[in-house]
OpenMM code with the backbone's topology and positions (N, CA, C; nanometers):
from openmm import Vec3, app, unit

residues = "UNK UNK UNK UNK UNK UNK UNK UNK UNK UNK UNK UNK UNK UNK UNK UNK UNK UNK UNK UNK UNK UNK UNK UNK UNK UNK UNK UNK UNK UNK UNK UNK UNK UNK UNK UNK UNK UNK UNK UNK UNK UNK UNK UNK UNK UNK UNK UNK UNK UNK UNK UNK UNK UNK UNK UNK UNK UNK UNK UNK UNK UNK UNK UNK UNK UNK UNK UNK UNK UNK UNK UNK UNK UNK UNK UNK UNK UNK UNK UNK UNK UNK UNK UNK UNK UNK UNK UNK UNK UNK UNK UNK UNK UNK UNK UNK UNK UNK UNK UNK UNK UNK UNK UNK UNK UNK UNK UNK UNK UNK UNK UNK UNK UNK UNK UNK UNK UNK".split()
positions = [
    Vec3(0.0846, -0.1176, 0.0000),
    Vec3(0.0000, 0.0000, 0.0000),
    Vec3(0.0897, 0.1246, 0.0000),
    Vec3(0.0672, 0.2171, -0.0922),
    Vec3(0.1504, 0.3372, -0.0958),
    Vec3(0.1317, 0.4212, 0.0306),
    Vec3(0.2333, 0.4972, 0.0625),
    Vec3(0.2237, 0.5824, 0.1811),
    Vec3(0.1866, 0.7242, 0.1405),
    Vec3(0.1481, 0.8030, 0.2389),
    Vec3(0.1129, 0.9428, 0.2147),
    Vec3(0.2058, 1.0283, 0.2999),
    Vec3(0.2579, 1.1321, 0.2407),
    Vec3(0.3464, 1.2238, 0.3110),
    Vec3(0.3221, 1.3621, 0.2536),
    Vec3(0.3031, 1.4600, 0.3398),
    Vec3(0.2718, 1.5935, 0.2891),
    Vec3(0.3930, 1.6513, 0.2145),
    Vec3(0.3683, 1.7462, 0.1254),
    Vec3(0.4762, 1.8011, 0.0419),
    Vec3(0.5947, 1.8572, 0.1206),
    Vec3(0.5698, 1.9236, 0.2341),
    Vec3(0.6804, 1.9797, 0.3120),
    Vec3(0.7691, 1.8708, 0.3699),
    Vec3(0.7086, 1.7651, 0.4195),
    Vec3(0.7862, 1.6534, 0.4745),
    Vec3(0.8640, 1.5828, 0.3631),
    Vec3(0.8021, 1.5728, 0.2452),
    Vec3(0.8719, 1.5116, 0.1319),
    Vec3(0.9918, 1.5978, 0.0913),
    Vec3(0.9719, 1.7292, 0.0842),
    Vec3(1.0827, 1.8211, 0.0521),
    Vec3(1.1968, 1.8056, 0.1518),
    Vec3(1.1634, 1.7849, 0.2786),
    Vec3(1.2661, 1.7656, 0.3812),
    Vec3(1.3463, 1.6386, 0.3543),
    Vec3(1.2799, 1.5329, 0.3050),
    Vec3(1.3521, 1.4106, 0.2684),
    Vec3(1.4507, 1.4382, 0.1550),
    Vec3(1.4085, 1.5166, 0.0573),
    Vec3(1.4975, 1.5516, -0.0537),
    Vec3(1.6152, 1.6333, -0.0023),
    Vec3(1.5896, 1.7282, 0.0854),
    Vec3(1.6974, 1.8089, 0.1437),
    Vec3(1.7968, 1.7208, 0.2197),
    Vec3(1.7454, 1.6266, 0.2982),
    Vec3(1.8345, 1.5353, 0.3725),
    Vec3(1.9165, 1.4501, 0.2771),
    Vec3(1.8534, 1.4057, 0.1677),
    Vec3(1.9267, 1.3255, 0.0691),
    Vec3(2.0391, 1.4073, 0.0068),
    Vec3(2.0126, 1.5328, -0.0242),
    Vec3(2.1167, 1.6201, -0.0799),
    Vec3(2.2294, 1.6399, 0.0202),
    Vec3(2.1950, 1.6477, 0.1488),
    Vec3(2.2971, 1.6655, 0.2521),
    Vec3(2.3878, 1.5444, 0.2679),
    Vec3(2.3438, 1.4274, 0.2196),
    Vec3(2.4275, 1.3074, 0.2310),
    Vec3(2.5342, 1.2976, 0.1220),
    Vec3(2.5249, 1.3841, 0.0216),
    Vec3(2.6251, 1.3822, -0.0844),
    Vec3(2.7550, 1.4359, -0.0260),
    Vec3(2.8647, 1.3604, -0.0391),
    Vec3(2.9918, 1.4052, 0.0196),
    Vec3(3.0320, 1.5439, -0.0312),
    Vec3(3.0913, 1.6232, 0.0582),
    Vec3(3.1311, 1.7598, 0.0252),
    Vec3(3.2219, 1.7661, -0.0970),
    Vec3(3.3094, 1.6655, -0.1131),
    Vec3(3.4021, 1.6653, -0.2273),
    Vec3(3.3261, 1.6595, -0.3598),
    Vec3(3.2123, 1.5928, -0.3595),
    Vec3(3.1303, 1.5826, -0.4805),
    Vec3(3.0370, 1.7036, -0.4901),
    Vec3(2.9730, 1.7376, -0.3808),
    Vec3(2.8786, 1.8503, -0.3805),
    Vec3(2.9468, 1.9799, -0.4241),
    Vec3(3.0735, 1.9963, -0.3893),
    Vec3(3.1440, 2.1191, -0.4262),
    Vec3(3.1680, 2.1292, -0.5766),
    Vec3(3.1540, 2.0187, -0.6475),
    Vec3(3.1730, 2.0177, -0.7926),
    Vec3(3.0433, 2.0391, -0.8698),
    Vec3(2.9327, 2.0411, -0.7992),
    Vec3(2.8025, 2.0617, -0.8618),
    Vec3(2.7746, 2.2117, -0.8658),
    Vec3(2.7720, 2.2664, -0.9864),
    Vec3(2.7483, 2.4092, -1.0036),
    Vec3(2.6326, 2.4311, -1.0997),
    Vec3(2.5541, 2.5319, -1.0720),
    Vec3(2.4478, 2.5737, -1.1614),
    Vec3(2.3471, 2.4606, -1.1885),
    Vec3(2.3080, 2.3927, -1.0807),
    Vec3(2.2090, 2.2852, -1.0870),
    Vec3(2.1017, 2.3149, -0.9828),
    Vec3(1.9780, 2.3066, -1.0240),
    Vec3(1.8670, 2.3267, -0.9321),
    Vec3(1.7929, 2.1937, -0.9164),
    Vec3(1.7528, 2.1640, -0.7930),
    Vec3(1.6766, 2.0424, -0.7650),
    Vec3(1.5329, 2.0846, -0.7367),
    Vec3(1.4411, 2.0282, -0.8131),
    Vec3(1.2993, 2.0623, -0.8038),
    Vec3(1.2173, 1.9377, -0.7716),
    Vec3(1.1190, 1.9546, -0.6875),
    Vec3(1.0250, 1.8458, -0.6587),
    Vec3(0.8959, 1.8775, -0.7330),
    Vec3(0.8505, 1.7817, -0.8104),
    Vec3(0.7232, 1.7910, -0.8823),
    Vec3(0.6367, 1.6737, -0.8388),
    Vec3(0.5058, 1.6897, -0.8468),
    Vec3(0.4175, 1.5789, -0.8103),
    Vec3(0.4272, 1.4629, -0.9092),
    Vec3(0.4300, 1.4935, -1.0373),
    Vec3(0.4272, 1.3907, -1.1412),
    Vec3(0.5333, 1.4187, -1.2472),
    Vec3(0.5822, 1.3139, -1.3131),
    Vec3(0.6733, 1.3365, -1.4260),
    Vec3(0.5976, 1.3945, -1.5451),
    Vec3(0.6692, 1.4550, -1.6394),
    Vec3(0.6003, 1.5072, -1.7584),
    Vec3(0.5392, 1.3934, -1.8396),
    Vec3(0.4425, 1.4266, -1.9216),
    Vec3(0.3735, 1.3248, -2.0022),
    Vec3(0.4664, 1.2525, -2.0977),
    Vec3(0.5823, 1.3103, -2.1276),
    Vec3(0.6783, 1.2471, -2.2183),
    Vec3(0.7570, 1.1355, -2.1504),
    Vec3(0.7408, 1.1216, -2.0193),
    Vec3(0.8126, 1.0187, -1.9419),
    Vec3(0.7131, 0.9149, -1.8906),
    Vec3(0.7608, 0.7924, -1.8618),
    Vec3(0.6722, 0.6925, -1.8005),
    Vec3(0.6176, 0.7436, -1.6670),
    Vec3(0.4961, 0.7046, -1.6353),
    Vec3(0.4289, 0.7536, -1.5141),
    Vec3(0.5014, 0.7131, -1.3864),
    Vec3(0.5835, 0.6074, -1.3920),
    Vec3(0.6543, 0.5619, -1.2720),
    Vec3(0.7972, 0.6160, -1.2630),
    Vec3(0.8289, 0.7184, -1.3405),
    Vec3(0.9613, 0.7805, -1.3348),
    Vec3(0.9785, 0.8479, -1.1985),
    Vec3(1.0886, 0.8141, -1.1297),
    Vec3(1.1119, 0.8666, -0.9955),
    Vec3(1.1897, 0.9976, -0.9969),
    Vec3(1.2776, 1.0132, -1.0953),
    Vec3(1.3584, 1.1338, -1.1046),
    Vec3(1.4036, 1.1556, -1.2471),
    Vec3(1.4529, 1.2755, -1.2757),
    Vec3(1.4949, 1.3082, -1.4118),
    Vec3(1.6026, 1.4156, -1.4060),
    Vec3(1.7096, 1.3941, -1.4827),
    Vec3(1.8134, 1.4959, -1.4988),
    Vec3(1.7905, 1.5645, -1.6322),
    Vec3(1.7789, 1.6946, -1.6309),
    Vec3(1.7586, 1.7732, -1.7516),
    Vec3(1.8745, 1.8712, -1.7628),
    Vec3(1.9708, 1.8344, -1.8441),
    Vec3(2.0872, 1.9202, -1.8606),
    Vec3(2.1912, 1.8519, -1.9472),
    Vec3(2.3075, 1.9102, -1.9496),
    Vec3(2.4204, 1.8545, -2.0240),
    Vec3(2.5232, 1.8075, -1.9217),
    Vec3(2.5542, 1.6788, -1.9233),
    Vec3(2.6502, 1.6234, -1.8289),
    Vec3(2.7842, 1.6948, -1.8409),
    Vec3(2.8531, 1.7068, -1.7304),
    Vec3(2.9829, 1.7738, -1.7313),
    Vec3(3.0796, 1.7105, -1.8289),
    Vec3(3.0675, 1.5802, -1.8497),
    Vec3(3.1574, 1.5099, -1.9415),
    Vec3(3.1299, 1.5423, -2.0875),
    Vec3(3.0151, 1.6017, -2.1156),
    Vec3(2.9773, 1.6339, -2.2538),
    Vec3(2.9687, 1.7843, -2.2784),
    Vec3(3.0014, 1.8605, -2.1794),
    Vec3(2.9799, 2.0046, -2.1850),
    Vec3(3.0956, 2.0764, -2.2533),
    Vec3(3.0610, 2.1714, -2.3346),
    Vec3(3.1566, 2.2672, -2.3883),
    Vec3(3.1028, 2.4048, -2.3536),
    Vec3(3.1904, 2.4991, -2.3387),
    Vec3(3.1455, 2.6316, -2.3002),
    Vec3(3.0836, 2.7006, -2.4196),
    Vec3(2.9676, 2.7578, -2.3967),
    Vec3(2.9001, 2.8339, -2.5015),
    Vec3(2.8533, 2.9651, -2.4404),
    Vec3(2.8740, 3.0772, -2.5095),
    Vec3(2.8246, 3.2043, -2.4566),
    Vec3(2.6734, 3.1976, -2.4328),
    Vec3(2.6304, 3.2468, -2.3201),
    Vec3(2.4885, 3.2501, -2.2888),
    Vec3(2.4329, 3.1195, -2.2356),
    Vec3(2.5187, 3.0192, -2.2201),
    Vec3(2.4709, 2.8895, -2.1722),
    Vec3(2.4766, 2.8861, -2.0195),
    Vec3(2.4056, 2.9781, -1.9568),
    Vec3(2.4138, 2.9877, -1.8122),
    Vec3(2.2855, 2.9457, -1.7406),
    Vec3(2.1905, 2.8920, -1.8138),
    Vec3(2.0715, 2.8393, -1.7481),
    Vec3(2.1120, 2.7165, -1.6675),
    Vec3(2.0527, 2.6986, -1.5511),
    Vec3(2.0933, 2.5839, -1.4694),
    Vec3(2.0412, 2.4517, -1.5260),
    Vec3(2.1198, 2.3468, -1.5028),
    Vec3(2.0686, 2.2121, -1.5240),
    Vec3(1.9611, 2.1903, -1.4170),
    Vec3(1.8705, 2.0968, -1.4445),
    Vec3(1.7631, 2.0714, -1.3498),
    Vec3(1.7576, 1.9238, -1.3149),
    Vec3(1.7390, 1.8986, -1.1888),
    Vec3(1.7112, 1.7636, -1.1393),
    Vec3(1.5699, 1.7666, -1.0832),
    Vec3(1.4872, 1.6791, -1.1364),
    Vec3(1.3498, 1.6677, -1.0895),
    Vec3(1.3362, 1.5408, -1.0059),
    Vec3(1.2699, 1.5530, -0.8935),
    Vec3(1.2338, 1.4399, -0.8095),
    Vec3(1.0809, 1.4368, -0.8081),
    Vec3(1.0254, 1.3224, -0.8447),
    Vec3(0.8803, 1.3129, -0.8615),
    Vec3(0.8145, 1.2476, -0.7393),
    Vec3(0.7393, 1.3262, -0.6678),
    Vec3(0.6815, 1.2886, -0.5390),
    Vec3(0.5844, 1.1703, -0.5486),
    Vec3(0.4817, 1.1802, -0.6320),
    Vec3(0.3785, 1.0759, -0.6334),
    Vec3(0.4309, 0.9391, -0.6768),
    Vec3(0.5139, 0.9286, -0.7812),
    Vec3(0.5675, 0.7964, -0.8136),
    Vec3(0.6519, 0.7376, -0.7002),
    Vec3(0.7269, 0.8214, -0.6291),
    Vec3(0.8048, 0.7714, -0.5162),
    Vec3(0.7132, 0.7257, -0.4031),
    Vec3(0.6085, 0.8025, -0.3756),
    Vec3(0.5133, 0.7606, -0.2723),
    Vec3(0.4452, 0.6296, -0.3106),
    Vec3(0.4086, 0.6152, -0.4369),
    Vec3(0.3435, 0.4926, -0.4842),
    Vec3(0.4375, 0.3723, -0.4784),
    Vec3(0.5663, 0.3968, -0.4974),
    Vec3(0.6659, 0.2905, -0.5035),
    Vec3(0.6984, 0.2325, -0.3654),
    Vec3(0.6769, 0.3113, -0.2606),
    Vec3(0.7242, 0.2747, -0.1275),
    Vec3(0.6116, 0.2316, -0.0351),
    Vec3(0.6481, 0.1448, 0.0599),
    Vec3(0.5524, 0.0924, 0.1570),
    Vec3(0.5715, 0.1489, 0.2974),
    Vec3(0.6819, 0.2206, 0.3194),
    Vec3(0.7084, 0.2767, 0.4519),
    Vec3(0.7888, 0.4055, 0.4358),
    Vec3(0.7887, 0.4854, 0.5416),
    Vec3(0.8671, 0.6085, 0.5370),
    Vec3(1.0162, 0.5786, 0.5305),
    Vec3(1.0594, 0.4698, 0.5914),
    Vec3(1.2007, 0.4313, 0.5856),
    Vec3(1.2407, 0.3964, 0.4420),
    Vec3(1.1566, 0.3195, 0.3752),
    Vec3(1.1836, 0.2861, 0.2351),
    Vec3(1.1806, 0.4126, 0.1497),
    Vec3(1.0867, 0.5019, 0.1770),
    Vec3(1.0772, 0.6263, 0.1011),
    Vec3(1.2046, 0.7092, 0.1171),
    Vec3(1.2527, 0.7238, 0.2395),
    Vec3(1.3754, 0.8011, 0.2628),
    Vec3(1.4916, 0.7399, 0.1846),
    Vec3(1.5006, 0.6079, 0.1829),
    Vec3(1.6076, 0.5401, 0.1091),
    Vec3(1.5919, 0.5605, -0.0413),
    Vec3(1.4709, 0.5471, -0.0926),
    Vec3(1.4485, 0.5634, -0.2365),
    Vec3(1.4691, 0.7077, -0.2818),
    Vec3(1.4320, 0.8032, -0.1979),
    Vec3(1.4583, 0.9435, -0.2306),
    Vec3(1.6090, 0.9654, -0.2391),
    Vec3(1.6836, 0.9120, -0.1426),
    Vec3(1.8301, 0.9257, -0.1439),
    Vec3(1.8892, 0.8627, -0.2691),
    Vec3(1.8464, 0.7424, -0.3022),
    Vec3(1.8960, 0.6735, -0.4216),
    Vec3(1.8635, 0.7554, -0.5468),
    Vec3(1.7421, 0.8077, -0.5541),
    Vec3(1.7009, 0.8852, -0.6713),
    Vec3(1.7820, 1.0137, -0.6834),
    Vec3(1.8028, 1.0830, -0.5729),
    Vec3(1.8823, 1.2065, -0.5761),
    Vec3(2.0248, 1.1764, -0.6213),
    Vec3(2.0875, 1.0764, -0.5623),
    Vec3(2.2251, 1.0403, -0.6006),
    Vec3(2.2298, 0.9996, -0.7472),
    Vec3(2.1321, 0.9232, -0.7921),
    Vec3(2.1242, 0.8778, -0.9314),
    Vec3(2.1232, 0.9976, -1.0259),
    Vec3(2.0386, 1.0959, -0.9983),
    Vec3(2.0263, 1.2112, -1.0875),
    Vec3(2.1501, 1.3013, -1.0800),
    Vec3(2.2072, 1.3182, -0.9629),
    Vec3(2.3321, 1.3952, -0.9512),
    Vec3(2.4427, 1.3252, -1.0290),
    Vec3(2.4464, 1.1937, -1.0249),
    Vec3(2.5478, 1.1186, -1.0997),
    Vec3(2.5343, 1.1411, -1.2494),
    Vec3(2.4128, 1.1569, -1.2988),
    Vec3(2.3949, 1.1897, -1.4414),
    Vec3(2.4602, 1.3236, -1.4745),
    Vec3(2.4567, 1.4172, -1.3806),
    Vec3(2.5227, 1.5464, -1.4006),
    Vec3(2.6726, 1.5267, -1.4267),
    Vec3(2.7293, 1.4239, -1.3647),
    Vec3(2.8715, 1.3938, -1.3821),
    Vec3(2.8979, 1.2975, -1.4977),
    Vec3(2.7930, 1.2633, -1.5721),
    Vec3(2.8103, 1.1809, -1.6910),
    Vec3(2.7969, 1.0312, -1.6703),
    Vec3(2.7556, 0.9873, -1.5535),
    Vec3(2.7378, 0.8439, -1.5295),
    Vec3(2.6121, 0.7939, -1.5980),
    Vec3(2.6230, 0.6805, -1.6651),
    Vec3(2.5104, 0.6201, -1.7319),
    Vec3(2.4349, 0.5236, -1.6422),
    Vec3(2.3222, 0.4777, -1.6916),
    Vec3(2.2355, 0.3885, -1.6146),
    Vec3(2.3028, 0.2557, -1.5803),
    Vec3(2.3810, 0.1986, -1.6717),
    Vec3(2.4456, 0.0698, -1.6435),
    Vec3(2.5414, 0.0809, -1.5254),
    Vec3(2.6228, 0.1859, -1.5235),
    Vec3(2.7170, 0.2065, -1.4135),
    Vec3(2.6421, 0.2313, -1.2832),
    Vec3(2.5377, 0.3110, -1.2875),
    Vec3(2.4594, 0.3379, -1.1672),
    Vec3(2.3920, 0.2117, -1.1149),
    Vec3(2.3422, 0.1299, -1.2054),
    Vec3(2.2808, 0.0024, -1.1655),
    Vec3(2.3843, -0.0853, -1.0947),
    Vec3(2.5038, -0.0926, -1.1508),
    Vec3(2.6114, -0.1746, -1.0914),
    Vec3(2.6497, -0.1247, -0.9527),
    Vec3(2.6365, 0.0057, -0.9287),
    Vec3(2.6699, 0.0642, -0.7993),
    Vec3(2.5547, 0.0616, -0.7003),
    Vec3(2.4383, 0.0108, -0.7437),
    Vec3(2.3228, 0.0040, -0.6547),
    Vec3(2.2362, 0.1280, -0.6554),
    Vec3(2.2542, 0.2137, -0.7565),
    Vec3(2.1744, 0.3357, -0.7669),
    Vec3(2.0894, 0.3340, -0.8940),
    Vec3(2.0456, 0.2149, -0.9342),
    Vec3(1.9669, 0.2000, -1.0553),
    Vec3(1.8281, 0.2457, -1.0362),
] * unit.nanometer
topology = app.Topology()
chain = topology.addChain("A")
for resn in residues:
    res = topology.addResidue(resn, chain)
    for name in ("N", "CA", "C"):
        topology.addAtom(name, app.Element.getBySymbol(name[0]), res)
């Protein structure tokens, strides 16, 4: 049975997950915004937990005017539907946040799966 958690409490889980990223890695993340949305866009599967929208650092070249931030989306309702307890939710939010931040650094799904962040 999916759990229910109000938006503020869910945002706090995302904040805690971001705080678990080691400082050595977090200090390398620039011009990235993390947003919580209730649902993924219609162009994505309904059970999408998170999404990185940007150009990975490994593929980036400098372009004048390219100063819009990359975006990491965390999707609240699919995560709530996926989990059976608040403990599982906190873990899945952390995994999803790390997964999307790793995309910023150019890590692909196969590598993330092998590391347990699939």
